[in-house]
C-alpha positions in Angstrom: 10.7 -36.5 -7.2 7.9 -37.0 -9.6 6.6 -34.1 -11.6 4.0 -33.7 -14.2 5.3 -33.7 -17.8 5.1 -30.1 -19.1 4.2 -31.5 -22.5 0.7 -32.2 -21.2 0.0 -28.5 -20.6 -2.3 -27.3 -23.5 -0.9 -24.5 -25.6 -2.3 -21.0 -25.4 -4.0 -20.2 -28.6 -6.4 -17.3 -28.1 -8.3 -15.4 -25.4 -11.7 -17.0 -24.9 -14.0 -15.4 -22.4 -17.5 -16.6 -21.9 -20.4 -16.0 -19.6 -20.8 -15.9 -16.7 -17.3 -17.3 -16.2 -15.0 -17.6 -19.2 -13.3 -20.6 -20.4 -9.7 -20.3 -19.3 -6.7 -19.9 -21.5 -5.7 -23.4 -20.6 -7.2 -25.6 -17.9 -5.4 -26.4 -14.7 -4.1 -30.0 -14.6 -6.3 -32.3 -12.6 -5.2 -32.4 -8.9 -4.4 -36.1 -9.1 -2.0 -35.4 -12.0 -0.2 -32.6 -10.2 2.9 -32.7 -8.0 1.6 -32.3 -4.5 3.4 -29.5 -2.7 3.6 -29.6 1.1 3.3 -26.8 3.7 7.1 -26.7 3.8 7.1 -25.2 0.3 5.1 -22.1 1.5 6.1 -19.1 3.6 3.8 -17.6 6.2 1.8 -14.6 4.9 2.0 -12.8 8.2 5.7 -13.3 8.8 6.5 -12.4 5.1 4.7 -9.1 5.6 6.7 -8.5 8.8 9.9 -9.1 6.8 8.7 -6.4 4.3 8.2 -4.0 7.2 11.8 -4.9 8.4 13.0 -3.7 4.9 11.2 -0.5 5.5 12.9 -0.1 8.9 16.2 -0.9 7.2 15.8 2.3 5.2 15.5 4.2 8.5 18.6 2.4 9.8 20.7 3.0 6.6 23.1 5.9 7.3 23.4 6.5 3.6 19.9 8.0 3.5 19.4 11.6 4.5 18.4 12.1 8.1 14.8 13.3 7.5 14.2 10.5 5.1 15.3 8.1 7.8 12.8 9.7 10.2 10.1 9.3 7.5 10.9 5.6 7.2 10.9 5.3 11.0 7.3 6.7 11.1 6.2 4.5 8.1 7.4 1.4 10.0 5.0 2.3 12.8 2.1 3.2 10.4 2.5 -0.2 8.7 2.5 -2.0 12.0 -0.7 -0.2 13.1 -2.5 -1.5 10.0 -1.0 -4.9 10.5 -2.5 -5.2 14.0 -5.8 -3.6 12.9 -6.3 -6.1 10.1 -4.1 -9.2 10.2 -3.5 -9.6 13.9 -7.2 -8.8 14.5 -8.1 -11.6 12.0 -5.8 -14.1 13.7 -7.4 -13.4 17.1 -10.8 -13.9 15.6 -9.7 -17.3 14.1 -8.3 -18.3 17.5 -11.6 -17.5 19.2 -13.7 -19.2 16.6 -14.8 -22.9 16.5 -13.0 -23.5 13.2 -9.5 -25.0 13.5 -7.5 -25.1 10.3 -3.9 -24.7 9.1 -2.6 -22.0 6.7 -0.8 -22.9 3.5 2.5 -22.9 5.4 1.1 -25.5 7.9 0.5 -23.2 11.0 -2.6 -22.8 13.1 -3.7 -19.3 13.9 -2.3 -19.7 17.5 1.1 -20.7 16.1 1.1 -17.8 13.7 0.1 -15.4 16.5 3.0 -16.6 18.7 5.5 -16.2 15.9 4.1 -12.8 15.0 4.4 -11.5 18.6 8.0 -12.6 18.8 8.9 -11.1 15.5 7.1 -7.8 16.2 8.8 -7.4 19.6 12.2 -7.8 17.9 11.3 -5.2 15.3 9.9 -2.7 17.8 13.0 -3.1 20.0 15.3 -2.4 17.1 13.1 0.5 15.9 13.2 2.3 19.2 16.9 1.7 19.8 17.4 3.4 16.5 15.3 6.3 17.6 17.1 6.8 21.0 20.7 6.1 19.9 20.8 7.5 16.4 17.9 9.5 15.1 17.2 11.6 18.1 20.9 12.6 18.7 21.3 13.3 14.9 18.2 15.5 14.9 19.6 17.5 17.9 22.9 17.9 16.1 21.1 19.4 13.2 19.0 21.9 15.2 15.9 19.8 15.7 15.1 19.2 19.3 12.3 17.4 21.1 11.8 18.2 24.8 9.8 17.1 27.7 8.6 19.9 30.1 11.4 19.6 32.6 14.1 20.5 30.0 12.4 23.7 28.9 13.9 27.1 29.6 12.0 29.5 31.9 11.0 31.6 28.8 9.7 28.5 27.1 7.7 27.4 30.2 6.1 30.8 30.3 5.1 30.5 26.6 3.9 26.9 27.1 1.7 28.0 30.1 -0.1 30.5 27.8 -0.4 27.9 25.0 -1.9 25.3 27.4 -4.4 27.8 28.8 -5.6 29.0 25.5 -5.3 25.9 23.2 -5.1 22.7 25.3 -7.0 23.0 28.5 -10.4 23.8 26.9 -10.5 20.5 24.9 -9.2 18.1 27.7 -11.6 15.9 29.6 -10.3 14.2 32.8 -12.1 10.9 33.3 -12.1 9.4 36.7 -12.6 5.6 37.1 -14.7 4.4 40.0 -18.0 2.6 40.4 -19.9 5.6 39.2 -17.5 6.3 36.4 -16.8 3.2 34.2 -13.7 2.8 32.1 -14.1 5.1 29.0 -14.4 3.8 25.5 -11.0 4.8 24.1 -10.7 5.5 20.4 -8.6 3.4 18.1 -4.9 4.5 18.1 -5.6 7.6 20.2 -3.0 8.8 22.7 -4.1 8.5 26.3 -2.6 9.2 29.7 -3.4 7.0 32.7 -2.9 8.9 35.9 -2.4 7.5 39.4 -3.5 9.9 42.1 -4.3 10.2 45.8 -7.3 11.9 47.2 -8.5 12.5 50.7 -12.0 11.5 51.6 -13.4 11.7 55.1 -10.0 11.8 56.6 -8.7 8.8 54.6 -6.2 8.7 51.7 -7.5 6.8 48.7 -5.6 5.8 45.6 -7.4 6.2 42.3 -6.8 5.9 38.6 -8.0 8.3 36.0 -7.6 8.7 32.2 -7.0 11.8 30.1 -7.6 11.4 26.4 -5.4 13.7 24.3 -7.8 14.8 21.5 -6.8 14.2 17.9 -7.3 17.8 17.2 -4.2 18.6 19.1 -0.8 18.3 17.5 1.5 15.6 19.1 4.4 18.0 18.7 4.1 21.6 19.7 6.7 23.9 18.0 8.3 26.4 20.4 8.8 30.0 19.2 12.3 30.7 18.0 13.8 33.8 16.2 16.4 31.7 14.4 15.9 28.7 12.1 16.1 26.1 14.8 13.1 23.8 15.3 12.4 23.0 18.9 9.3 21.0 19.9 7.7 19.7 23.1 5.7 16.5 23.2 2.0 17.2 23.7 1.8 14.2 26.0 4.4 15.6 28.4 2.9 19.1 28.2 -0.5 17.7 29.3 1.2 15.5 31.9 2.8 18.6 33.5 -0.6 20.2 34.0 -2.5 17.1 35.4 -2.8 18.8 38.8 -4.8 21.5 37.1 -7.2 18.8 35.8 -7.5 17.0 39.1 -7.6 19.9 41.7 -7.1 18.7 45.3 -5.5 15.4 44.3 -1.9 14.4 44.5 -0.5 13.1 41.3 1.6 10.0 42.0 2.5 9.3 38.3 1.3 9.3 34.8 2.0 7.1 31.8 1.1 7.3 28.1 -0.7 4.4 26.5 -2.4 3.6 23.2 -5.0 1.0 22.2 -5.1 -0.6 18.7 -8.5 -2.0 17.7 -9.9 -4.3 15.0 -10.5 -2.0 12.1 -11.9 -4.4 9.4 -15.3 -3.5 8.0 -18.0 -6.1 8.4 -21.0 -5.4 6.1 -23.6 -7.9 4.9 -24.4 -6.2 1.6 -27.4 -8.5 0.9 -29.2 -7.3 4.0 -28.8 -3.6 3.6 -30.6 -1.1 1.4 -28.1 1.8 1.6 -24.5 0.9 1.2 -23.4 4.4 1.8 -25.1 4.6 5.2 -23.9 1.1 6.1 -20.3 2.0 5.5 -20.7 5.2 7.5 -22.1 3.2 10.5 -19.4 0.6 10.3 -16.8 3.3 10.2 -18.2 4.6 13.5 -18.0 1.1 14.9 -14.4 0.7 13.7 -13.3 3.4 16.1 -14.4 1.2 19.0 -13.8 -2.3 17.7 -12.3 -5.0 19.9 -8.9 -4.2 21.2 -5.9 -6.1 19.8 -2.9 -4.3 21.2 -1.9 -2.2 24.2 1.2 0.0 24.0 2.5 1.7 27.2 5.4 3.8 28.3 8.5 1.8 29.4 8.3 2.9 33.0 4.6 2.0 33.4 4.4 -0.4 36.4 2.4 -3.7 36.2 -0.1 -2.4 38.8 -1.1 0.2 36.2 -1.0 -1.7 32.9 -2.5 -5.0 34.2 -5.9 -3.4 35.0 -5.8 -1.9 31.5 -5.2 -5.3 30.0 -8.0 -6.8 32.0 -10.4 -4.1 31.1 -9.6 -4.4 27.4 -9.7 -8.2 27.6 -6.1 -8.5 26.5 -3.2 -10.6 27.8 0.5 -9.9 28.2 0.9 -11.3 24.7 -0.9 -8.2 23.5 1.2 -5.8 25.6 4.0 -3.8 24.0 6.3 -1.7 26.3 7.6 1.2 24.4 10.8 3.1 25.3 10.2 6.1 23.2 7.3 8.2 21.8 4.0 6.3 21.3 2.5 6.7 17.8 5.6 7.8 15.9 3.4 8.5 12.9 2.8 11.9 14.4 6.5 12.6 14.3 6.1 13.3 10.7 5.6 16.9 11.9 9.4 17.0 12.0 9.6 16.1 8.3 6.8 18.4 7.1 7.5 21.9 5.7 10.2 23.2 3.3 13.0 23.4 5.9 16.4 21.5 5.9 16.7 20.6 2.2 20.2 19.3 3.1 18.6 16.6 5.3 16.3 15.3 2.5 16.4 13.5 -0.8 17.2 15.9 -3.6 14.1 17.5 -4.9 12.7 15.8 -8.0 10.2 17.4 -10.4 8.7 14.9 -12.8 8.6 15.9 -16.5 5.6 15.2 -18.7 5.8 12.0 -20.7 7.7 12.6 -24.0 4.7 11.8 -26.2 2.6 14.5 -24.5 5.2 17.3 -24.2 4.1 20.4 -25.8 0.8 18.8 -26.9 -2.3 21.0 -26.8 -4.7 18.2 -27.8 -4.0 14.9 -26.0 -6.7 13.1 -28.0 -4.9 13.8 -31.2 -1.8 12.1 -29.8 -3.6 9.1 -28.5 -5.4 8.7 -31.8 -2.0 8.2 -33.5 -0.5 5.8 -31.1 -0.7 4.3 -27.6 1.1 6.3 -24.9 2.8 4.9 -21.8 3.7 7.0 -18.8 5.9 5.8 -16.0 5.0 7.5 -12.7 6.3 9.2 -10.6 9.3 9.6 -12.9 6.9 11.0 -15.5 4.3 13.4 -14.3 0.8 12.2 -13.3 -0.4 15.6 -14.7 -1.0 13.8 -18.0 -3.8 11.8 -16.4 -5.3 14.9 -14.8 -5.0 16.8 -18.1 -6.7 13.9 -19.9 -9.7 14.2 -17.6 -9.8 18.0 -17.6 -9.5 18.2 -21.3 -12.3 15.7 -21.6 -14.4 17.8 -19.2 -14.2 21.0 -21.3 -14.0 19.5 -24.8 -17.3 20.2 -26.6 -16.8 17.0 -28.7 -16.7 14.7 -25.6 -20.1 13.1 -24.9 -19.5 10.9 -21.9 -16.9 10.1 -19.2 -16.9 7.0 -17.1 -14.4 6.6 -14.3 -13.4 4.3 -11.4 -12.4 5.9 -8.2 -10.7 3.9 -5.5 -8.4 6.2 -3.5 -8.8 9.8 -4.9 -7.4 11.5 -1.8 -10.1 14.1 -2.4 -8.0 15.8 -5.1 -10.0 18.7 -6.5 -8.6 18.3 -10.0 -9.9 14.7 -10.5 -13.3 15.1 -8.9 -13.4 18.7 -10.1 -13.0 17.6 -13.7 -15.9 15.2 -13.3 -18.1 17.9 -11.8 -17.1 20.4 -14.5 -18.0 17.8 -17.2 -21.5 17.6 -15.8 -21.8 21.4 -15.9 -20.7 21.3 -19.6 -23.5 18.9 -20.4 -21.7 15.6 -20.5 -22.9 12.3 -19.2 -20.6 11.4 -16.3 -20.5 8.2 -14.3 -18.2 7.5 -11.3 -17.8 4.1 -9.9 -16.7 4.9 -6.3 -15.4 2.2 -4.0 -16.7 3.0 -0.5 -14.8 0.1 1.0 -11.3 1.2 0.1 -9.6 0.3 3.4 -8.9 3.4 5.6 -10.1 5.7 2.8 -13.8 5.0 3.3 -14.7 8.3 5.0 -12.9 10.3 2.4 -14.6 8.4 -0.4 -18.0 8.9 1.2 -17.5 12.6 1.4 -16.5 12.9 -2.3 -19.2 10.5 -3.4 -21.8 12.8 -1.9 -20.3 15.9 -3.5 -20.2 14.2 -6.9 -23.8 13.2 -6.6 -24.8 16.8 -5.6 -23.0 18.0 -8.7 -25.0 15.7 -10.9 -22.5 12.9 -11.5 -24.1 9.4 -11.6 -22.3 7.7 -8.7 -22.3 3.9 -8.5 -20.9 1.8 -5.7 -19.8 -1.2 -7.7 -21.0 -4.8 -7.4 -22.2 -6.6 -4.2 -19.5 -8.6 -2.5 -16.7 -7.3 -4.8 -14.4 -4.4 -4.1 -13.8 -2.3 -7.3 -10.0 -2.0 -7.3 -9.4 -1.5 -11.1 -8.1 1.8 -12.5 -10.0 2.6 -15.7 -11.2 5.8 -17.4 -13.3 5.9 -20.5 -14.0 9.0 -22.6 -16.4 8.9 -25.5 -15.7 11.6 -28.1 -17.2 12.6 -31.4 -14.2 12.9 -33.8 -14.4 14.0 -37.4 -14.6 10.4 -38.6 -17.2 9.3 -36.0 -17.4 8.3 -32.4 -14.2 7.1 -30.8 -13.5 5.8 -27.3 -10.3 6.9 -25.5 -9.2 4.8 -22.6 -6.8 5.3 -19.7 -5.7 2.1 -17.9 -3.4 2.2 -14.9 -1.8 0.3 -12.0 -2.3 3.1 -9.5 -5.1 5.2 -8.0 -6.5 8.4 -9.5 -4.7 10.3 -6.7 -2.2 13.0 -7.8 -0.7 13.2 -4.3 0.3 9.5 -4.0 1.2 9.5 -7.7 4.3 11.5 -6.7 5.3 8.7 -4.3 4.1 5.5 -5.9 5.7 3.8 -8.9 2.9 3.1 -11.4 2.2 2.8 -15.1 -0.4 4.5 -17.2 -1.5 3.4 -20.7 -3.6 5.8 -22.9 -5.1 4.1 -26.0 -7.8 4.6 -28.6 -7.7 1.1 -29.9 -11.3 0.0 -30.7 -11.0 -3.3 -28.9 -9.9 -1.6 -25.7 -12.7 0.9 -26.0 -15.3 -1.9 -26.5 -13.9 -3.8 -23.5 -13.9 -0.7 -21.4 -17.6 -0.1 -22.4 -18.5 -3.7 -21.4 -16.6 -3.3 -18.2 -18.5 -0.2 -17.1 -21.8 -1.8 -18.2 -21.0 -4.6 -15.8 -20.4 -2.2 -12.9 -23.4 0.0 -13.5 -26.0 -2.4 -14.9 -27.8 -5.6 -13.9 -26.4 -8.0 -16.5 -23.9 -10.8 -17.1 -20.4 -9.8 -18.1 -20.2 -9.6 -21.8 -16.7 -10.8 -22.1 -13.5 -9.0 -23.3 -11.2 -9.2 -26.3 -8.2 -7.6 -24.7 -8.7 -7.0 -20.9 -8.4 -9.6 -18.2 -11.0 -8.8 -15.6 -11.3 -10.3 -12.2 -13.1 -12.3 -10.9 -13.9 -13.6 -14.4 -10.7 -14.3 -16.2 -7.5 -13.1 -14.6 -6.6 -16.2 -12.5 -7.2 -18.7 -15.3 -5.3 -16.5 -17.8 -2.3 -16.0 -15.6 -2.2 -19.7 -14.7 -2.4 -20.7 -18.3 0.4 -18.2 -19.3 2.6 -19.7 -16.6 1.7 -23.2 -17.8 2.6 -22.3 -21.4 6.1 -21.3 -20.4 6.5 -24.8 -18.9 5.4 -26.3 -22.1 7.8 -24.1 -24.1 10.7 -25.0 -21.9 10.0 -28.7 -22.4 9.9 -28.1 -26.2 13.3 -26.2 -25.9 11.7 -23.0 -26.9 12.6 -19.7 -25.2 10.8 -19.7 -21.8 11.0 -17.0 -19.2 8.8 -15.3 -16.6 9.3 -11.9 -15.0 6.6 -10.7 -12.7 6.5 -7.5 -10.7 3.8 -7.0 -8.1 3.0 -6.0 -4.5 2.2 -9.5 -3.2 2.3 -13.2 -4.1 0.0 -15.3 -2.0 -2.3 -17.5 -4.2 -1.4 -21.2 -3.7 -2.4 -22.3 -7.1 -0.3 -19.7 -8.9 2.6 -20.6 -6.6 2.2 -24.2 -7.5 2.1 -23.4 -11.2 5.4 -21.4 -10.8 6.9 -24.3 -9.0 5.9 -26.6 -11.9 7.4 -24.1 -14.4 10.6 -24.0 -12.5 10.8 -27.7 -12.5 10.4 -27.6 -16.3 13.4 -25.4 -16.5 11.7 -21.9 -16.8 13.9 -19.1 -15.4 11.6 -17.0 -13.2 12.4 -13.6 -11.7 9.9 -12.2 -9.3 10.0 -8.6 -8.1 7.7 -8.5 -5.1 7.6 -5.5 -2.8 5.7 -7.0 0.1 4.3 -10.4 0.9 5.7 -13.5 -0.8 4.5 -16.9 0.2 6.6 -18.7 -2.4 9.8 -20.3 -1.1 12.6 -19.9 -3.7 15.7 -22.0 -4.2 14.3 -25.3 -2.9 16.0 -28.2 -4.5 13.8 -30.0 -7.0 11.1 -27.4 -6.7 12.2 -23.8 -7.1 15.9 -23.7 -8.0 15.0 -21.5 -11.1 13.1 -18.9 -9.1 14.6 -15.8 -7.6 12.6 -13.3 -5.6 13.7 -9.7 -4.9 12.1 -6.8 -3.2 12.9 -3.1 -3.9 12.3 -0.6 -1.1 13.5 2.9 -1.7 12.5 6.5 -2.0 9.3 5.6 -3.9 6.8 2.9 -3.0 6.9 0.2 -5.7 3.3 -0.2 -6.8 3.1 -1.2 -10.4 2.2 -4.7 -11.5 3.9 -6.1 -14.6 3.8 -9.6 -16.0 6.2 -10.8 -18.7 6.0 -14.1 -20.5 8.6 -15.0 -23.1 6.1 -17.1 -25.1 8.5 -18.9 -27.3 10.1 -15.7 -28.6 7.1 -13.5 -29.1 6.8 -12.0 -25.7 3.5 -11.1 -24.0 3.5 -8.2 -21.5 0.5 -7.5 -19.2 0.1 -4.6 -16.8 -2.7 -3.9 -14.3 -4.1 -3.4 -10.9 -4.1 -7.0 -9.6 -1.6 -8.8 -7.4 -1.4 -12.5 -7.4 -3.6 -12.9 -4.3 -6.9 -14.7 -3.9 -8.6 -11.4 -3.1 -7.4 -9.8 -6.3 -8.4 -12.9 -8.4 -11.8 -13.7 -6.8 -13.0 -10.9 -4.5 -12.2 -7.8 -6.4 -13.0 -6.2 -9.7 -9.5 -5.9 -11.3 -8.3 -5.1 -14.8 -5.1 -6.4 -16.3 -4.3 -5.3 -19.8 -1.8 -6.3 -22.5 0.7 -3.8 -23.8 0.7 -4.5 -27.6 2.6 -1.6 -29.1 6.1 -3.0 -29.9 8.0 0.1 -28.7 6.1 0.3 -25.4 6.5 -3.4 -24.8 10.2 -3.1 -25.5 10.4 -0.2 -23.0 8.8 -2.2 -20.3 11.0 -5.2 -20.9 14.4 -3.7 -21.6 14.2 -0.5 -19.6 11.8 -0.9 -16.7 12.2 -4.6 -15.9 15.8 -4.9 -16.8 16.8 -1.9 -14.7 14.9 -3.3 -11.7 16.6 -6.7 -12.0 20.0 -4.9 -12.1 19.2 -3.0 -8.9 21.8 -3.9 -6.2 21.4 -0.9 -4.0 17.8 -0.9 -2.9 16.9 -4.5 -3.6 17.0 -7.5 -1.2 16.9 -11.2 -2.2 14.5 -13.6 -0.5 16.2 -16.6 1.1 14.7 -20.1 1.6 14.0 -19.4 5.2 11.9 -16.3 4.5 14.6 -13.8 5.4 16.1 -11.2 3.0 19.7 -10.3 2.3 21.2 -7.4 0.3 23.2 -8.6 -2.7 27.0 -7.9 -2.5 27.9 -4.7 -4.4 31.1 -3.0 -5.3 31.3 0.8 -4.7 31.9 1.4 -8.4 29.1 -0.9 -9.6 26.1 0.4 -7.7 22.7 0.4 -9.4 19.7 2.2 -7.9 16.8 1.6 -10.2 14.7 4.4 -8.9 17.6 6.9 -9.2 18.2 5.7 -12.8 14.6 6.1 -13.8 14.7 9.7 -12.5 17.8 10.3 -14.6 16.3 8.8 -17.7 13.1 10.8 -17.3 14.7 14.2 -17.0 16.8 13.5 -20.2 20.2 12.8 -18.9 22.7 13.2 -21.7 23.4 10.1 -23.7 27.2 10.4 -23.1 26.8 10.6 -19.3 24.2 7.8 -19.4 26.5 5.6 -21.5 29.4 6.2 -19.1 27.3 5.5 -16.1 25.9 2.2 -17.5 29.1 1.0 -19.2 29.8 -1.7 -16.6 26.2 -2.8 -16.2 25.3 -6.4 -16.9 21.6 -6.9 -17.1 20.1 -10.3 -16.4 19.5 -11.6 -19.9 16.0 -11.4 -21.2 15.8 -13.8 -24.1 14.5 -12.2 -27.3 14.7 -14.5 -30.2 11.8 -13.5 -32.5 10.2 -10.4 -33.8 8.2 -8.7 -31.0 5.6 -7.4 -33.4 
């Protein structure tokens, strides 16, 4: 098997970024000089994502997890599948219906992918609902949490439900008959609906009709029944409405009713060149999303073909799009069971994140950042430091300006409130708000308007590019002159999700970072070419070329017998050129460890191609979200952190920022604590096989390592003696360090 000689990869010498597109670190080898990889070397993006969702479902299946945490993962599995159908399956169906026929990187046509997806999803859904019926539901009942249909209620409960229905439910229900004068209603995306079969008498003849009742979203899917003790009993709203259908169709005989749900294409389609008001365009498109083309129909298990077939016909779907569900439709709403402060014994032990050590007890964060860079590891270390950074900037009389990217804020009043307060305090404030953050558009529109009303200068980014970067810039007048303070992160400015997502934050006052951040915001707010960057890698300008060159450099070093190693942690690996570069590096002898939470299109362990590559995924209590890229670089390691995954959209269709971690102590912490601990995880990690499946590594009971649990222990200051005892038997995968890291 011929491969390109790694000696021919140019060495990385310096960062060179020009305009409008920078010269890369090192050029890609010409195509005719490269080893040509075939479709067999790539895994399907869609099937890889489904394997990720299977790992989420595995957390619900795992009896070692507390019961309510298992229920949470059960609901997340469904939420993930919803988005998968709204975006990925919708895209496949559009490809199938288009005139363009092409194969994906793994060699499949859209029709072939769709067939494989349908088969895999059905297997997953079947396993998911067997888990619900056979394990979770009985376990909940055993622990005092019951879910009833109407027939199983006591007489006292039925009396209470009657009053509840009359006062809270009936006024918002709208029965919709279907006949020539009443066309089939436009059903909202993912809404719960009831199809009713009934008989009515007209002019002495009995006619069978079909009607639909939409269960409004304003109603809870689970209604908690009144109890004097601590037990938690619920009735499904769908069955409650079903019992009172005769009240909605007086004079008709109810023959049967069945729940169903329609999933629709939810991708936004906006031609930004032909619109004058992006805010209004996104609002209009959000309205259209709720009634986009149907892509999936879910129905109750006992729904007969004579009922669901007309639904399929009306929605222009086939039986390939039909999913028969033996359990509650839309399990996402079952999170009502989880919510509240009840049943601590059925949950993960509560964790309160401490402040990052460098900031503990600090009154003036700016004085700390002036002295040294600060790294915070969320959610193990509190996101409050980021909030404090912005709030202190808002009230500090020496701060002149704040510039901020906002992707998914969650509408947190502390983040947007700090920006509003800064305006009130006379500071210049700019917020770059991404209106097209998928499924957060409406929330971002709301807060964009409020920020504008408060006097914040709100910018919506660059045409055709989604602003996904996480950057905050504070300009302050210090005693020795103006200084720029920068926060760079891998996660969103959202304190709520920051308690659930693993991310990294870097605070720095290094002049080069401040200059780069200034140029970055000028790019987003002005009408000018990108001015380049000394430290930051910014998509779509430099990230892809830089990452490719860094990988190529490891291949060159391996050939020269220099230390060569790559460790990359991210959410997804899809880009074919990056995958090819990793294959070439593996062939050159570079050991490559990839920690990828979700999609991975690289096929590891292939003889002659990827024997030196391992891929693992960690799915646990927290959502792995940080992106970390480590290159051994001949013994003087380089570490980069940022917002970009290795996907075409992150490299070429988004504004992303990846930044180097240059402080030796912080770099060592990332390498020898964060990455090493995750590579040692044998409890929540799974290893990717050649065929695209994942397996858990074998583990002895006395040698279990859960990286997330260990990060929590480290953050709260576990005693050195206890930590030493716990880690005495640990063997980390070796990370070569042969030269001074300074």
